[in-house]
Legacy VTK file of the C-alpha trace (Angstrom):
# vtk DataFile Version 3.0
C-alpha trace
ASCII
DATASET POLYDATA
POINTS 385 float
-202.450 176.262 156.837
-204.116 178.445 159.456
-207.121 176.978 161.211
-210.543 178.529 160.580
-211.557 179.502 164.118
-214.924 180.949 165.095
-214.663 183.547 167.872
-217.372 184.491 170.345
-217.635 188.023 171.693
-220.019 190.386 173.477
-222.070 193.091 171.809
-221.891 195.887 174.382
-223.508 198.742 172.512
-222.211 202.279 172.024
-222.285 203.503 175.641
-220.225 200.769 177.283
-216.897 201.559 178.861
-213.882 200.515 176.761
-211.973 199.397 179.848
-214.631 196.947 180.940
-215.203 195.884 177.364
-211.633 194.537 177.396
-212.117 192.931 180.815
-215.287 191.165 179.792
-213.784 189.961 176.531
-211.122 188.193 178.606
-213.888 186.249 180.309
-215.141 185.063 176.893
-218.784 185.540 177.863
-221.360 184.291 175.414
-222.205 186.724 172.662
-222.724 187.148 168.974
-221.103 184.675 166.643
-220.129 185.277 163.044
-220.385 182.035 161.133
-222.758 181.188 158.327
-222.468 177.429 158.733
-223.042 177.348 162.495
-225.446 180.248 163.048
-228.414 177.961 163.752
-226.554 176.282 166.628
-225.574 179.401 168.594
-227.400 181.353 171.260
-227.151 184.994 170.174
-227.170 187.227 173.258
-226.814 190.997 173.368
-226.038 192.051 176.938
-226.699 195.644 175.965
-230.369 194.788 175.568
-230.501 194.186 179.337
-229.643 197.839 179.963
-226.493 196.964 181.906
-224.284 199.836 183.033
-220.635 198.756 183.085
-218.934 201.961 184.158
-219.127 201.486 187.940
-218.815 197.729 188.180
-215.721 195.906 189.400
-214.311 192.870 187.625
-215.819 190.541 190.247
-219.234 192.205 189.948
-219.147 191.886 186.155
-218.223 188.227 186.320
-221.023 187.575 188.819
-223.496 189.524 186.684
-222.663 187.553 183.536
-223.131 184.291 185.419
-226.527 185.492 186.641
-227.652 186.428 183.133
-226.376 183.251 181.575
-227.943 179.822 181.973
-225.010 178.517 183.982
-226.260 180.208 187.147
-230.009 180.942 186.873
-230.465 181.515 190.611
-227.578 183.976 190.933
-225.725 181.655 193.330
-222.292 182.540 194.667
-219.552 180.889 192.618
-216.188 180.039 194.148
-213.497 181.781 192.108
-210.658 179.297 192.623
-208.801 179.275 189.317
-207.235 182.107 187.353
-208.708 181.445 183.911
-206.430 184.003 182.240
-203.361 182.202 183.592
-204.732 178.872 182.431
-205.278 180.300 178.952
-201.674 181.514 178.886
-200.398 178.120 180.018
-202.315 176.393 177.250
-201.111 178.907 174.687
-197.484 178.319 175.685
-197.915 174.557 175.647
-199.380 174.662 172.142
-196.341 176.360 170.603
-193.699 174.060 172.108
-191.513 172.507 169.420
-191.568 169.172 171.269
-195.163 169.466 172.463
-196.088 166.019 171.161
-193.804 164.494 173.802
-196.247 165.532 176.542
-199.436 164.212 174.915
-199.160 160.622 176.176
-201.546 160.984 179.123
-204.252 162.963 177.324
-204.063 160.662 174.304
-204.589 157.647 176.560
-207.567 159.209 178.375
-209.108 160.273 175.053
-208.833 156.712 173.777
-210.559 155.380 176.900
-213.374 157.938 176.546
-214.038 157.036 172.919
-213.935 153.371 173.902
-216.881 154.090 176.204
-218.561 155.938 173.345
-218.309 152.748 171.287
-220.683 151.084 173.756
-223.445 153.450 172.599
-224.907 151.852 169.481
-225.897 155.111 167.840
-224.441 157.553 165.323
-224.520 161.177 166.469
-225.135 164.084 164.113
-223.206 166.879 165.884
-220.588 166.196 168.558
-218.903 168.840 170.712
-215.365 168.293 172.018
-215.296 170.688 174.965
-211.760 171.721 175.917
-210.343 169.891 172.918
-206.699 170.809 173.489
-204.605 169.392 170.654
-207.440 167.275 169.293
-206.884 164.131 171.346
-210.537 163.083 170.982
-210.644 163.816 167.249
-207.867 161.281 166.629
-210.177 158.511 167.884
-213.423 159.500 166.126
-214.572 157.950 162.861
-217.401 158.457 160.403
-219.474 155.606 161.854
-219.615 157.432 165.211
-220.422 161.093 164.416
-221.364 163.121 161.344
-219.746 166.405 162.378
-217.349 167.454 165.147
-217.028 170.855 166.802
-213.845 171.537 168.790
-213.975 174.200 171.512
-211.140 175.549 173.623
-210.229 178.649 175.600
-206.804 178.790 173.924
-206.500 180.042 170.353
-203.051 178.460 169.936
-204.457 175.087 170.947
-207.152 175.350 168.316
-204.611 176.268 165.660
-202.539 173.131 166.291
-205.503 170.884 167.093
-205.690 167.650 165.115
-208.773 166.877 163.063
-210.415 163.553 162.427
-209.513 161.996 159.089
-213.122 160.980 158.465
-215.270 163.541 160.313
-215.747 167.195 159.182
-214.412 169.426 161.971
-215.033 173.044 163.001
-213.191 175.014 165.690
-214.722 177.543 168.089
-212.830 179.757 170.515
-214.911 180.005 173.700
-214.759 179.481 177.437
-216.107 176.289 179.006
-217.909 178.445 181.571
-219.887 180.338 178.884
-221.050 178.035 176.107
-222.589 179.757 173.049
-224.864 176.916 171.895
-228.627 176.938 171.580
-230.946 174.650 173.462
-231.311 171.145 171.996
-228.636 171.778 169.345
-225.997 169.115 170.094
-226.243 165.352 169.781
-223.192 164.557 171.918
-220.818 166.435 174.242
-217.402 165.028 175.143
-214.938 166.620 177.542
-211.531 165.118 178.223
-209.399 166.496 181.071
-210.683 170.052 180.844
-213.504 170.626 183.335
-211.263 170.340 186.419
-210.067 173.904 185.655
-213.592 175.375 185.610
-214.629 177.590 188.509
-218.368 177.058 188.136
-218.539 173.316 187.464
-222.267 173.005 188.303
-223.008 175.879 185.925
-220.888 174.362 183.158
-222.744 171.059 183.485
-226.092 172.869 183.356
-225.057 174.599 180.143
-223.985 171.280 178.639
-227.341 169.754 179.564
-229.141 172.768 178.104
-227.286 172.471 174.778
-227.862 168.742 174.366
-230.808 167.315 172.502
-233.214 165.085 174.370
-231.895 161.574 174.980
-228.351 162.739 174.138
-225.318 161.825 176.275
-222.541 163.759 177.933
-219.314 161.791 178.359
-216.526 163.404 180.340
-213.279 162.738 182.153
-211.479 164.873 184.713
-208.753 164.485 187.301
-209.878 163.177 190.691
-208.901 164.182 194.212
-206.047 161.664 194.575
-204.222 162.904 191.483
-200.510 163.575 192.126
-200.806 162.808 195.835
-197.110 161.853 195.856
-196.051 165.251 194.543
-198.444 167.086 196.832
-197.200 165.306 199.964
-193.527 165.716 199.072
-193.831 169.458 198.438
-195.817 170.022 201.625
-193.308 168.150 203.795
-190.300 169.824 202.185
-191.758 173.332 202.405
-192.801 172.822 206.021
-189.304 171.659 206.907
-187.385 174.379 205.045
-189.729 177.357 205.280
-191.899 176.678 208.328
-195.165 176.355 206.391
-196.542 175.353 203.012
-198.655 176.779 200.225
-200.899 174.788 197.839
-198.793 173.790 194.821
-201.275 171.241 193.429
-204.658 172.539 192.330
-207.734 171.155 194.144
-209.656 168.448 192.302
-213.234 167.184 192.520
-213.950 164.143 194.654
-215.656 161.153 193.049
-218.476 161.310 195.609
-219.485 164.734 194.314
-219.681 163.860 190.607
-223.024 162.059 190.803
-224.587 164.904 192.799
-223.324 167.489 190.318
-224.692 165.581 187.328
-228.057 165.065 189.008
-228.204 168.733 189.977
-227.521 169.670 186.350
-230.523 167.614 185.189
-228.851 164.459 183.854
-230.184 160.969 184.499
-229.046 157.371 183.894
-225.685 158.296 185.387
-222.501 156.237 185.216
-219.418 157.236 187.210
-216.251 155.170 187.457
-212.643 155.682 188.492
-209.413 154.746 186.789
-205.829 155.271 187.893
-202.897 155.753 185.555
-199.421 155.555 187.089
-196.504 157.018 185.143
-192.890 156.488 186.236
-190.409 159.363 185.969
-186.672 159.638 186.688
-187.128 162.309 189.390
-189.581 164.873 190.714
-188.254 167.457 188.279
-189.347 165.447 185.231
-192.836 165.202 186.742
-193.038 168.983 186.976
-191.559 169.506 183.498
-194.160 167.201 181.959
-197.010 168.861 183.849
-195.887 172.187 182.447
-195.702 170.711 178.950
-199.241 169.340 179.333
-200.489 172.802 180.417
-201.504 171.252 183.751
-199.482 173.529 186.001
-201.179 175.061 189.015
-203.514 177.934 188.104
-205.283 178.600 191.402
-205.375 182.148 192.722
-203.725 181.020 195.976
-200.713 179.461 194.264
-197.217 180.434 195.357
-195.252 181.923 192.484
-191.795 181.130 193.901
-190.419 177.796 195.080
-186.917 177.962 196.567
-184.132 175.741 195.272
-183.479 174.186 198.695
-187.150 173.314 199.013
-187.142 171.708 195.561
-184.097 169.580 196.385
-185.642 168.504 199.693
-188.938 167.639 197.953
-187.110 165.513 195.370
-185.318 163.601 198.153
-188.574 163.070 200.095
-190.371 161.951 196.926
-187.658 159.378 196.212
-187.519 158.144 199.805
-191.286 157.812 200.351
-192.518 156.658 196.941
-189.450 155.679 194.903
-189.337 152.427 192.924
-186.595 149.850 193.171
-185.117 150.942 189.836
-184.677 154.520 191.097
-187.679 156.033 189.318
-190.598 157.738 191.046
-194.301 157.145 190.306
-196.900 159.817 189.634
-200.522 158.749 190.018
-203.284 160.313 187.926
-206.784 159.486 189.148
-209.261 159.817 186.288
-212.983 160.235 186.955
-215.188 159.150 184.040
-218.799 160.274 183.937
-221.728 159.645 181.625
-225.077 161.391 181.881
-228.095 161.524 179.566
-230.535 164.352 178.994
-234.001 163.132 180.008
-236.493 161.855 177.438
-239.836 160.064 177.737
-238.471 157.000 175.913
-235.793 156.318 178.521
-236.161 153.451 180.981
-237.871 154.365 184.233
-237.100 152.844 187.640
-239.518 150.192 188.867
-242.235 151.187 191.319
-241.156 151.026 194.950
-242.188 147.700 196.484
-242.759 145.942 193.141
-239.827 143.523 193.512
-240.678 139.815 193.667
-237.337 138.638 195.112
-235.780 139.842 198.344
-232.092 140.685 198.601
-231.981 138.353 201.598
-232.481 135.424 199.225
-229.379 136.131 197.113
-227.346 133.549 198.988
-229.953 130.938 198.027
-230.070 131.907 194.360
-228.703 128.523 193.173
-231.340 126.642 195.162
-234.123 128.899 193.850
-232.953 128.378 190.259
-232.908 124.586 190.737
-236.447 124.594 192.144
-237.662 126.820 189.308
-236.198 124.503 186.645
-237.662 121.454 188.390
-241.146 123.009 188.419
-240.824 123.818 184.713
-239.884 120.218 183.904
-242.774 118.809 185.961
-245.215 120.910 183.957
LINES 1 386
385 0 1 2 3 4 5 6 7 8 9 10 11 12 13 14 15 16 17 18 19 20 21 22 23 24 25 26 27 28 29 30 31 32 33 34 35 36 37 38 39 40 41 42 43 44 45 46 47 48 49 50 51 52 53 54 55 56 57 58 59 60 61 62 63 64 65 66 67 68 69 70 71 72 73 74 75 76 77 78 79 80 81 82 83 84 85 86 87 88 89 90 91 92 93 94 95 96 97 98 99 100 101 102 103 104 105 106 107 108 109 110 111 112 113 114 115 116 117 118 119 120 121 122 123 124 125 126 127 128 129 130 131 132 133 134 135 136 137 138 139 140 141 142 143 144 145 146 147 148 149 150 151 152 153 154 155 156 157 158 159 160 161 162 163 164 165 166 167 168 169 170 171 172 173 174 175 176 177 178 179 180 181 182 183 184 185 186 187 188 189 190 191 192 193 194 195 196 197 198 199 200 201 202 203 204 205 206 207 208 209 210 211 212 213 214 215 216 217 218 219 220 221 222 223 224 225 226 227 228 229 230 231 232 233 234 235 236 237 238 239 240 241 242 243 244 245 246 247 248 249 250 251 252 253 254 255 256 257 258 259 260 261 262 263 264 265 266 267 268 269 270 271 272 273 274 275 276 277 278 279 280 281 282 283 284 285 286 287 288 289 290 291 292 293 294 295 296 297 298 299 300 301 302 303 304 305 306 307 308 309 310 311 312 313 314 315 316 317 318 319 320 321 322 323 324 325 326 327 328 329 330 331 332 333 334 335 336 337 338 339 340 341 342 343 344 345 346 347 348 349 350 351 352 353 354 355 356 357 358 359 360 361 362 363 364 365 366 367 368 369 370 371 372 373 374 375 376 377 378 379 380 381 382 383 384
């Protein structure tokens, strides 16, 4: 049965250039949405009402202009264009139609379970939850009716949405849109979850601002993304092998966000009561080649603009030997480390706890080593009274 997918598109008006209409549609910018059941949750935007002329604009100018108009970049700041979003969409589309695609879901299923386990700590039932970058529905498998009333799955890949799993207990809708251009109204979502998707976003600060804008007051955002130490074994092996065989190296592993930047990004986006923690998952593979095959099956292959499209056979063989020699296990397998950054942020509300006034503490941190003595004296005074 084909999935019922809601598509977002731009209303350009009659005078827009057809060529740029196609270009802009590839960027999945926010636009009109046709859906009777979800119309009250979407931000309807007609770019034609801004009087934009598309005929003499380059692709880069158009992308920058859309970011300036949209909430993701209100100040018109320069955004680093690191990842090829069209390539990433193609990778996800190919991964979705693999006959043995379920074989590669082990990592994303595990991370989704750990995210929903953190959601269990929030003693509240959410009305509308958004699974941003849902993939094959890894989050939906772990959601139940006592957690959310309705789930909305969003992804940049139409094939992913078609094969995405739905929760057995929660009504689910699917929306085809880009994480960089969210089509939701202000204060329309009760919960946003993102599992291993935001590390492919070019404008991460803008995406977080849009998430914060769409959330209701006192609503949480819970996300997970790959950290900077992810696949350091593969990165080092490829760099050493390529330097040895070809006299230089190109980036074969996409850049990831460092844990020290997550808190600043969330604060900049307007979240408070932040929680950031790190987890490492190590998976053992027979050789380097199985690592790369599984990454391709997960749709986690490199999608940066600076990637090298060709890797010579001699370089691959040398990298496999270096990988085994530097990081190999005693049983002959090789480990691949995935560093997962978990983040939780809440949209501000007057009912949330406020930090104590500066200087209002009654106990100094210098007295922590004497805490047992202070407790004994306090109990003794209570007994004397």
